[in-house]
C-alpha positions in Angstrom: 14.0 -2.1 -9.8 12.1 -5.0 -11.2 11.6 -6.7 -7.8 9.9 -5.6 -4.6 11.2 -5.8 -1.0 9.3 -6.8 2.2 9.5 -4.3 5.0 8.1 -4.1 8.6 5.7 -1.4 9.7 8.4 0.7 11.2 10.3 1.0 8.0 7.1 1.6 6.1 6.2 4.5 8.4 9.7 6.0 7.9 9.1 5.8 4.1 5.6 7.4 4.5 7.1 10.4 6.2 9.5 10.8 3.2 6.6 10.7 0.7 6.0 7.1 -0.1 2.6 6.2 -1.5 0.6 3.5 0.3 -1.9 1.3 -1.5 -4.3 -1.0 0.2 -5.5 -4.0 -1.9 -8.0 -5.4 0.6 -11.7 -5.5 -0.3 -13.6 -2.2 -0.3 -15.6 -3.0 2.9 -12.5 -3.8 4.9 -10.8 -0.7 3.6 -13.7 1.5 4.6 -13.7 0.0 8.1 -10.1 1.0 8.6 -6.9 1.6 6.6 -3.5 3.2 6.9 -4.1 6.9 6.9 -3.6 8.3 3.4 -3.6 4.9 1.7 -5.4 4.6 -1.6 -7.7 1.6 -2.2 -6.4 -0.3 -5.2 -8.3 -3.1 -7.0 -8.9 -4.2 -10.5 -11.4 -1.4 -11.1 -9.1 1.4 -9.9 -5.7 0.1 -11.1 -5.8 1.7 -14.5 -6.6 5.2 -13.1 -4.0 4.8 -10.4 -1.3 3.8 -12.9 -2.2 6.7 -15.2 -1.7 9.2 -12.4 1.1 7.5 -10.5 4.7 8.9 -10.2 6.7 5.7 -11.0 9.7 7.2 -9.2 7.9 7.6 -5.9 8.3 4.7 -3.4 5.2 2.5 -3.3 4.1 0.4 -0.3 1.5 -2.3 -0.8 -0.7 -3.4 2.1 -3.2 -6.3 2.4 -4.6 -8.1 5.5 -1.5 -10.0 6.8 1.3 -9.4 4.2 0.7 -12.3 1.9 -1.4 -11.1 -1.0 0.5 -7.8 -1.1 3.6 -9.7 -2.2 2.0 -10.7 -5.5 0.6 -7.2 -6.0 3.9 -5.7 -5.2 5.7 -8.0 -7.7 3.1 -7.0 -10.4 3.6 -3.3 -9.7 7.3 -3.6 -9.8 7.0 -5.4 -13.2 4.9 -2.4 -14.4 7.8 -0.1 -13.9 7.6 1.3 -10.4 11.1 2.1 -9.3 10.7 1.2 -5.6 8.0 -1.2 -4.5 7.6 -2.6 -1.0 5.2 -5.2 0.5 4.2 -4.5 4.1 5.1 -7.4 6.3 2.2 -8.3 8.6 -0.2 -6.2 6.5 -2.8 -3.9 7.9 -3.3 -6.1 11.0 0.3 -5.6 12.2 0.2 -1.9 11.1 -2.9 -1.4 13.3 -1.2 -3.1 16.2 2.0 -1.0 15.7 0.5 2.4 14.8 -3.1 2.5 16.1 -3.1 6.3 15.8 -2.3 6.1 12.0 -5.7 4.5 11.0 -8.4 6.2 9.0 -11.9 5.1 8.2 -14.2 5.8 5.3 -14.5 5.4 1.6 -11.7 5.1 -0.9 -9.0 7.8 -1.1 -7.9 8.6 -4.6 -4.6 9.9 -5.9 
């Protein structure tokens, strides 16, 4: 798959339960204040390490603030060879409103 798909939080949650990886591309401070439980923080500094350890066949969900920036990041990751890439519609803000019990706080999780 060389393209990504946009998905709503409900579909992303279903994929998570099936083992999809979630990456959060927001700034480190926003991530630390709250992120999707189990999501990895991904930025220019952590991208190479993430890619080196990633399973390119595992579904990948990209989240940002509102679902806009994640589309560019998802397109990039799809171009890098990830088989199944999704951009979370509504981003973290809609996720938090939809699944308030699926929020974690703290420093960056790593793969």
